[in-house]
N, C-alpha and C positions, 0 to 999 in steps of 0.2 A: 562298837562295830556295827550294831544294828542301825544306828542313825546314819552312818556313812553309807550303808547299803540302801537305806531308804532314800537318801539324797541322790544316789546314782540312779535308782529306779525312777525317782521323780524327774530327773534330768532326761531320761529316755522318754518318759511320758510327755513331757513338755515338748521335746523335739518331735515326737510322733504327731502331736496335736497342733503343732505350729501352723500347719497349712489349713487347719479346720477352724470353724467358728463363725463369728458374726462380724469379722472385720472385712469391710468392703462388700461387694456383690457376692452372693452365694447361690448355690443350687439346692433345692429341696432334697431330702433323702430319697434316693431312687426307689421306684415302685418295686415291691417284692423284697426289699432289704430290711433287716432288723436294725433300726436306728434308735429303738427305745432305750431310754436311760442315758443317751448322749447329751441331752439338754441342749445347750447352746451349740454343741458340736454336731448336731444332727444334720447340719448343712455344710457343704464344702464350698470353698471359694471358687469362683469361676476359673476354669482352666485346670482344676484338680479333679481327681476321681476318688471315690471311696473304695479303698482296698482293705483287706484283712491283714492285720499285723500279728505275726506269730513270734513269740519269744520262748525259746526252749532252753532250760538250764540243765546242763549235763554235769554230774559229779564225776570226777576223775579218780576217786579213791576206789580201791578194790578190797574185798573181804579179807584178803591175806595181809593187808597193811601196805601193799604196793600201790602203784599209780599206773593208770592206763598210759602206755607210752605214746608220745606225740605221733610217731609213725602210724600206730594203730588208729588214733583219732583221725589222721589225714586219710587213711584208707576208708574209714567209715564215712567221712565227709564225701569222698570221691565216689564210692560205690553205692551209698544209700541215700544221702541227702541231695547231692547235685543232680542225679537223674530225675528226681521228683520236682526239683525247683531249679531248672537249668538257667533261668533268666537272671539269677543273682541272689546273693545272700551276704550276711555279715557274720563273722565269728569274732567274739571278744574273749580273751583269756582273762581269768580272774581267780579269786579265792572265795570260797563260800564256807558256810557252816550250817549245821542242822542238828536237831535234837533227836536222838533215837528213842525207841520205846522205853528204855530204862531211865531216860532223863539225861543221859550223857551227851554233852555237846561235842560234836565231831567236826573237825575242820579238814578241808580238802581243796585241791585245785579244782577249777571248773571251767566250762566253756559256755558262753551265752551265744546262742544262734538266733539271729534276727532275720526274719523273712517277711517281705511284703508281697502279697499275691492278690489277684482279682478275687472277689468274694465267690464262694461256692463250696459245694460238698467235696469236690476233688481235693482242694487244699486241706480240708479237715481230715479226710481219709489219709492223705499223704503224711500229715503230722502224726496221726495215730500210728501209722506203719513205722515211721522213723523212730518214735518213742519205743515201740514194742521191740524193734530190732536192736536198738541200743541196750535196752534192759536185758534182753536175752544174750546178746553177744558179749557184753561186759559184766554180766551177773549183777545188775543194778536193781535196787528196790523200786526206783521210780525215776521219772524225768518230770521236772516241774514245767508245766506249759501255761503260758499266759497268752490269751487270744483276745485281741481288741480290734478296733477299727481306726483307720487313719485316712486323711485326705492326702493324696500324693500327686506329684506331677514330675515329669522329666523335662528339663529344659536345657 
């Protein structure tokens, strides 16, 4: 299962980076932005802009063995996520697994939230708030957050 998950994540990464790189004309990394470690992807194609990509992985299992109801997830999305990122987002339902402190592998339903936003501290603060609210509301240990950079355009 781990290799299937890695393939899915690799697919997301390839899709996110498809607009970046050294294919065709490109723009240099914008002044004041952290493009270190991006290598060939430090520049974006003409007509694209560098934005921040946020991927948040939310487990749906609860401590009592139950599952967070779909209606509760939709309420969280509507009252917590959408007001912070009203311009758009994507939610993908899936299944995940993780190893707890005792070494037991636990499996549960999950939601992957993908958001692209202009770079800046406001987006990072909003992601922190979303994670904290989810953890508190649904008594979760953590929310996995992946933060990257992508070249985007709307056509």
